[in-house]
Structures are given as structure tokens and as C-alpha cells.
C-alpha positions as CSV (number, residue, x, y, z in Angstrom):
1,M,124.3,131.7,78.0
2,K,123.6,131.4,81.4
3,F,121.0,129.0,81.1
4,L,122.8,127.2,78.4
5,Y,125.8,126.6,80.9
6,R,123.7,125.1,83.6
7,A,121.9,122.5,81.0
8,S,125.5,121.4,79.8
9,S,127.0,120.5,83.1
10,L,123.8,119.0,84.1
11,L,124.2,116.4,80.9
12,L,127.9,116.1,81.4
13,A,127.0,115.0,85.1
14,L,125.2,111.9,83.5
15,C,127.9,110.6,81.4
16,L,130.0,107.6,82.1
17,P,133.2,108.6,83.9
18,V,135.5,107.7,81.0
19,V,133.5,109.5,78.7
20,A,133.4,112.5,80.9
21,A,137.1,112.2,81.2
22,Q,137.7,112.5,77.3
23,V,135.1,115.5,77.1
24,Q,136.9,117.2,79.8
25,A,140.2,116.9,78.3
26,V,138.9,118.1,74.9
27,R,137.1,121.0,76.5
28,S,140.0,121.9,78.7
29,D,142.4,122.3,75.9
30,T,139.9,124.1,73.7
31,V,139.2,126.5,76.3
32,G,143.0,127.2,76.8
33,K,143.3,127.7,73.2
34,V,140.4,130.3,73.1
35,L,141.7,132.1,76.3
36,E,144.8,133.1,73.9
37,T,143.0,133.8,70.7
38,P,141.7,137.3,70.1
39,A,138.1,137.6,69.1
40,M,137.4,137.5,65.5
41,A,135.9,140.4,63.7
42,V,132.1,139.8,63.0
43,P,130.8,141.7,60.0
44,Q,127.0,141.6,61.3
45,L,127.8,142.5,64.5
46,E,124.4,143.5,65.8
47,S,122.8,140.2,64.8
48,A,125.5,138.1,67.1
49,V,124.7,136.2,69.9
50,F,125.0,138.8,72.8
51,I,124.2,138.0,76.7
52,E,124.3,141.6,78.6
53,L,124.7,145.3,78.8
54,A,126.2,148.1,80.6
55,R,126.3,151.7,80.8
56,A,129.9,153.7,80.3
57,G,128.8,157.1,80.9
58,D,126.9,157.8,77.7
59,R,128.0,154.8,75.8
60,L,126.7,151.5,75.9
61,V,128.7,148.2,75.9
62,A,127.3,144.7,75.4
63,V,129.4,141.4,75.7
64,G,128.5,138.2,74.3
65,E,129.7,134.9,72.6
66,R,133.2,134.3,71.4
67,G,134.7,137.1,73.1
68,L,132.3,139.8,71.2
69,I,132.4,143.4,72.8
70,A,130.1,145.8,71.0
71,L,129.8,149.6,71.8
72,S,127.5,152.1,70.7
73,D,127.6,155.9,71.1
74,D,124.5,156.8,69.7
75,Q,122.1,155.2,72.2
76,G,122.1,151.6,70.5
77,E,121.3,152.7,67.1
78,S,124.5,151.6,65.5
79,W,127.4,149.4,67.1
80,R,131.0,148.5,66.5
81,Q,133.3,146.0,67.7
82,A,136.2,146.7,70.2
83,S,139.4,144.8,70.5
84,V,139.2,141.8,72.9
85,P,142.2,139.5,73.5
86,V,140.0,136.3,74.1
87,S,137.4,134.4,72.2
88,V,135.7,132.7,75.2
89,S,131.8,133.9,75.8
90,L,131.2,136.6,78.0
91,T,128.6,136.5,80.5
92,A,128.3,139.8,82.4
93,V,129.7,143.4,82.2
94,Q,129.8,146.3,84.7
95,F,131.2,150.2,84.5
96,I,131.7,152.1,87.7
97,D,132.4,155.2,85.2
98,A,132.7,156.3,81.7
99,D,136.4,154.6,81.4
100,H,136.7,151.7,84.0
101,G,134.6,148.4,83.3
102,W,135.2,144.9,83.9
103,A,133.7,141.9,81.9
104,V,133.7,138.2,83.1
105,G,133.0,135.1,81.2
106,H,133.9,131.4,80.3
107,G,137.3,130.0,80.9
108,G,137.3,131.8,84.5
109,V,138.1,135.1,82.6
110,V,138.2,138.4,84.0
111,L,138.9,141.3,81.5
112,A,139.3,144.8,82.4
113,T,139.1,148.5,80.3
114,Q,140.4,151.7,81.3
115,D,139.4,153.5,78.0
116,G,135.3,152.8,78.2
117,G,135.9,149.6,76.7
118,E,137.8,150.3,73.5
119,H,140.8,148.0,74.6
120,W,140.5,144.9,77.2
121,Q,143.1,143.3,79.1
122,V,143.2,139.8,80.6
123,R,142.9,140.1,84.5
124,L,142.2,136.5,85.3
125,T,141.9,133.3,84.1
126,G,140.4,130.0,85.2
127,I,143.9,128.4,85.4
128,E,145.1,131.4,87.8
129,A,141.6,130.9,89.7
130,A,142.0,127.4,90.3
131,R,145.8,127.8,91.7
132,L,144.6,130.6,93.9
133,E,141.3,128.5,95.3
134,L,143.8,125.5,96.0
135,D,146.2,127.5,97.8
136,A,143.5,129.3,100.0
137,A,142.0,125.9,100.8
138,R,145.1,124.5,101.9
139,A,145.8,127.2,104.1
140,A,142.3,127.4,105.7
141,Q,142.8,123.5,106.3
142,P,144.9,123.2,109.5
143,G,142.8,125.4,111.7
144,A,139.3,124.6,110.4
145,T,136.8,123.5,112.7
146,D,134.7,121.3,110.3
147,T,137.7,119.3,109.2
148,R,135.7,117.2,106.9
149,A,134.6,120.0,105.0
150,A,137.8,121.5,104.7
151,D,139.6,118.4,103.4
152,L,136.2,118.2,100.8
153,R,137.3,121.8,99.7
154,V,141.1,120.9,99.2
155,Q,139.6,117.7,97.1
156,L,137.6,120.3,94.9
157,A,140.4,122.7,94.5
158,E,142.8,119.9,93.4
159,R,140.1,118.7,91.1
160,L,139.5,122.1,89.8
161,L,143.0,122.8,88.9
162,A,143.2,119.2,87.3
163,E,140.3,119.8,84.9
164,G,141.5,122.9,83.5
165,P,139.9,126.7,82.9
166,D,136.5,125.2,82.0
167,K,134.3,127.1,84.6
168,P,132.8,130.1,83.9
169,F,132.2,133.4,85.9
170,L,128.7,134.4,85.8
171,A,128.3,137.9,87.6
172,L,130.8,140.3,89.0
173,H,130.2,143.7,91.0
174,F,132.5,146.5,91.8
175,S,131.9,149.0,94.2
176,D,134.5,151.4,93.4
177,A,137.4,151.4,91.1
178,G,139.4,149.0,93.4
179,H,137.4,146.5,95.0
180,G,135.2,143.9,93.2
181,L,133.6,140.4,93.4
182,V,133.3,138.1,90.6
183,V,131.2,134.8,91.1
184,G,130.3,131.7,89.0
185,A,129.8,128.0,88.4
186,F,129.9,125.4,91.6
187,G,130.3,128.6,93.8
188,L,133.5,130.1,92.5
189,A,134.2,133.5,94.1
190,F,137.1,135.5,93.9
191,R,138.0,139.0,95.1
192,T,140.1,142.1,94.2
193,E,140.9,145.0,96.0
194,D,143.2,146.7,93.3
195,G,141.2,146.9,90.3
196,G,141.6,143.3,89.4
197,H,145.4,143.3,89.1
198,S,145.3,140.8,91.9
199,W,142.8,138.3,93.1
200,R,142.1,136.3,96.3
201,S,139.7,133.3,96.7
202,A,136.5,134.3,98.4
203,V,135.1,130.5,98.3
204,G,135.8,130.3,102.4
205,Q,133.9,133.4,102.8
206,I,130.5,132.1,101.3
207,E,128.1,129.7,102.9
208,N,127.3,127.6,100.1
209,P,128.3,123.9,101.3
210,Y,126.9,122.1,98.0
211,G,128.5,124.6,95.6
212,M,125.7,125.8,94.0
213,H,126.4,128.0,90.6
214,I,126.0,131.7,91.5
215,Y,124.3,133.9,88.8
216,A,123.6,137.3,90.2
217,I,125.0,140.1,92.7
218,A,123.0,142.9,94.3
219,R,124.5,145.7,96.9
220,E,122.8,148.3,98.7
221,G,125.4,150.3,100.8
222,H,127.3,147.9,102.6
223,T,124.9,145.0,102.5
224,W,125.5,142.6,99.4
225,Y,123.5,139.5,98.2
226,L,124.0,136.5,96.2
227,G,121.4,134.7,94.1
228,G,121.9,131.4,92.3
229,E,120.6,127.8,91.3
230,Q,118.4,125.7,93.5
231,G,117.2,128.6,95.6
232,F,120.8,130.0,96.8
233,L,120.5,133.1,98.6
234,A,122.8,134.5,100.7
235,R,123.4,138.1,102.4
236,A,126.8,139.8,103.7
237,D,126.5,142.9,105.9
238,N,130.4,143.8,105.0
239,G,130.4,142.5,101.7
240,R,132.6,139.5,102.9
241,D,131.1,136.8,105.3
242,F,127.9,135.8,103.2
243,R,125.6,133.4,105.3
244,Q,122.5,131.7,103.3
245,L,118.9,133.1,103.7
246,E,115.7,131.0,103.8
247,S,115.0,131.1,100.2
248,P,111.0,131.2,99.2
249,Y,111.8,129.3,96.1
250,E,113.7,126.2,95.5
251,G,114.4,126.8,91.5
252,T,117.1,129.1,90.3
253,Y,117.6,132.7,90.5
254,F,118.8,134.7,87.7
255,T,119.1,138.2,88.8
256,L,118.6,140.4,91.8
257,Q,118.1,144.1,92.5
258,A,118.9,145.7,95.8
259,R,116.3,148.6,96.6
260,A,116.4,151.6,98.8
261,G,115.3,150.8,102.2
262,G,116.3,147.2,103.0
263,G,114.2,146.1,99.7
264,L,115.2,143.0,97.7
265,L,113.9,141.8,94.4
266,L,114.4,138.3,93.4
267,A,113.6,136.9,90.1
268,G,114.4,133.5,88.1
269,M,113.0,130.2,86.4
270,K,109.6,129.9,85.5
271,G,108.5,133.4,85.9
272,H,109.0,133.3,89.8
273,A,109.7,136.5,91.2
274,F,109.8,137.7,94.8
275,V,110.4,140.9,97.1
276,S,111.3,141.7,100.5
277,S,111.5,144.8,102.4
278,D,113.7,143.5,105.1
279,R,116.6,142.6,103.8
280,G,115.6,139.3,102.7
281,E,114.3,138.0,106.2
282,S,111.1,137.5,104.8
283,F,109.6,137.4,101.1
284,A,106.4,138.2,99.3
285,P,105.5,136.5,95.9
286,L,105.0,138.8,92.6
287,A,102.4,137.4,90.3
288,S,103.9,137.9,86.7
289,R,101.1,135.9,85.0
290,A,103.9,134.3,82.6
291,G,105.7,130.8,83.0
292,A,109.1,131.9,81.0
293,S,112.3,132.3,83.1
294,F,113.0,136.1,84.3
295,S,116.5,137.1,82.7
296,D,117.6,140.0,83.8
297,S,116.5,143.5,85.6
298,I,117.5,147.1,86.0
299,A,116.7,149.8,88.6
300,L,114.8,152.6,87.0
301,P,114.6,156.4,88.0
302,G,112.1,156.8,90.9
303,G,112.5,153.7,92.6
304,D,110.9,151.3,90.0
305,A,112.4,148.4,88.5
306,L,112.0,146.8,85.1
307,L,112.4,142.9,84.6
308,S,112.9,141.0,81.4
309,N,112.1,137.4,80.4
310,Q,113.4,134.9,78.0
311,A,110.2,135.3,76.1
312,G,110.8,139.0,75.5
313,M,108.2,140.1,77.9
314,L,108.7,143.4,80.1
315,F,107.2,143.9,83.5
316,R,107.6,147.0,85.6
317,L,107.9,146.7,89.6
318,T,106.8,149.9,90.9
319,A,108.4,151.5,94.6
320,A,105.1,150.3,96.0
321,G,105.7,146.9,95.1
322,H,103.1,146.1,92.2
323,L,104.4,144.2,89.1
324,A,102.5,144.7,85.6
325,P,103.3,144.2,82.2
326,F,105.3,146.8,80.6
327,A,105.0,148.0,77.0
328,Q,104.2,145.3,74.1
329,P,106.0,141.9,74.1
330,L,108.9,142.1,72.1
331,R,108.8,138.9,70.5
332,R,112.4,138.3,70.6
333,P,114.4,136.6,73.7
334,V,116.0,138.8,76.2
335,S,119.1,137.9,77.9
336,G,120.2,141.4,79.2
337,L,118.6,144.8,78.9
338,T,119.8,148.5,79.9
339,Q,118.6,152.0,79.8
340,A,120.2,154.4,77.1
341,P,120.7,158.0,77.9
342,D,118.1,159.2,76.1
343,G,115.5,157.2,78.1
344,G,115.2,154.2,75.5
345,L,115.5,150.3,76.5
346,V,118.5,148.7,74.5
347,F,118.3,144.8,74.8
348,A,120.8,141.7,74.2
349,G,119.8,138.1,73.4
350,F,120.4,135.2,71.0
351,T,119.0,137.3,68.2
352,G,121.5,140.1,68.6
353,L,121.1,143.6,69.7
354,F,117.9,145.7,69.5
355,R,116.2,149.0,71.0
356,L,112.9,150.7,71.9
357,A,113.1,154.3,71.4
358,P,111.4,157.0,74.3
359,N,108.4,157.3,72.0
360,D,108.0,153.8,71.0
361,I,107.9,152.8,74.7
362,T,105.3,155.6,75.4
363,A,103.3,154.6,72.3
364,S,103.5,151.0,73.6
365,E,102.5,151.6,77.2
């Protein structure tokens, strides 16, 4: 869904102004309705489109299209559907413990749960987000040193409010039960310090003058990283003032992994991947021998990382910085992955949810 959003936004930008306005009106009205419509029950849940996965203690939680959230308490062998108050597609999910989690998605929605994903509540929508950004842009305008940039930010915020809740959030990261950051299309970014009950715009805290889509967040200690389209890469040593880093690649990054000792893994379009050992000051390319775009990555015990791509191939990055194919190709597109409590791997994608048991992984290797 992250990839589809980028393609659809580029297509809309090529439309004639009148046609684009008509399409925008229809989209805004449609998004407004699905933000108020609970997700429908799906009979063949495991075969639906899912985008990302997370661990909630020993439970697995998957999010996907039309507000689908699925729960598994048996290592990903079987799934059941959770109660969700919206039917917009959900793009990312995170839990900080077995009970407290958040999910983000289209329509600028942020959802929260306090019972391990059984029930979810809306904490933010694109309508509220646009108002928050407009208020923040206007407040920053009088004292801005770059008046042109400040004026442009206000204009963009006004347009954001006028267009309605059609901009998705694409990534999130909570450092604890209270503090979190959500980011998404056109550089949108919002911060909470009370678990999502209230929000503030963080657009002005990120050096992103061209409003690039932000697809990924990573954190190691007090150091935060953001990655996105056209090589966008930024770092904040306090989690608030993000400054752009010189990127080793001009294509889009879809996944980041912050590693111990100042390490950073970047991966994205057309199989491009890079590692840094100095907090993003310099990078070394990784040869994946695959042209499909990387879609997700997870940290493994012992300091290794596992990457997946859209072609269903897996790659293992060792702590020493060596990237090599891992297991046999899945032959199914992968959008997200996580490791189950028993050591198995569970995947989400356009063909549904599926699992590799520990024995299958060992045999495949």
C-alpha cells in the first residue's frame, strides 16, 4: 500500500486542474465516510491484503486494507479479526508491550489500543491533523527568519485543510507509552506526549523543504532517523530537530533499521541497500543481487537483521555487515514481516498472511 500510494499521487499530479479538483472532491467525501465506518467482517481473513505486522507480547497483530486488523495467539497459525472503528487502509502498527499499541493509515488516521489489539479507538484523523498544522504554521510565521518558506508552509497547510483527509500516515514510532511520532505523505509529521490523546505538528521540526513522503522511522537511544522518497534521509539527536543527511541514493527508502554502536541500515527501491557505522555520516552499499524493492526489515537476536522484498526474497545482514540470501524465496510478495515468539517468521502481503515455522527455516537454509 505504501508503494501504491506513491504511484497514485504521481498520477493525480499529472491530471488537468479541473479533473484533479473533481477527483479530489470525490476522494475527500469517500475518505470522510470510511473514517466513520467500522471495518467489515471478512470471512477469509488470512487471504485479505495485509501490509504490516507487530508483536504484542506473545500475540501477533497484522494491519491491512479497509481497516482490517488481525490477531494471532498461536504463532501465526490462525487469525481472528479485531474490532476497528474505521475502514481506511492501515499502513503501520507498533506495540510497546503486550497491551499498548498504535496503528496509522490512510485518511490521516491514528488508532490506539490498551487491550492488546482487541479493541481500537481513533486518536487522530486527517481533518484534525490539517487544523493542527495550519495553527502551527500560522504561529511560526511572525518570527520566521525565512519569510518565504513560512508563507509557503501556511499556504500548504491551508490547502491541506481544504482538500480534506486524503493524506495517509505511513510510519510511526513510540519510545514509551506516552511519546510518539507519526509521519507520512508530503512530509506530514505529528507528535504526542500523552499516548495519542493530544497531538502537535512536528512539520517545522523536520528539514524537508520539498515535502517528501516519509516512509520509515528508526531509533537507537536518543538518535532518531527518518527515510523517504527521492533519497530523503534525516537524523535528530534529540528526536525533535531533524536535519537532512547526505544520502547515498536518490531513490526511495522504504525501511530503516538503527543498529547498535551508531549503525544504520537503509533499504528501498530496486534492491538498493546501504549500511553506516557512523550514524549516517557515510555509507557503504550492500550487494543484494536482486532488483525488487526492499519492503521491510526487522532486527534479529544477536545483532543481525532480516530484510524482505516485493518478490518474496529474504536477506540476512550479519552484525559484521555481510548481506546474503536467507532461506528459499517465498514466491509471494512481502509487504511486512515479524518474528513469532517461537522463532518462526510471519509475513504480510497482497496475498494475505503466511508463516515459516522454525523447522522450515532451518531446512530451507
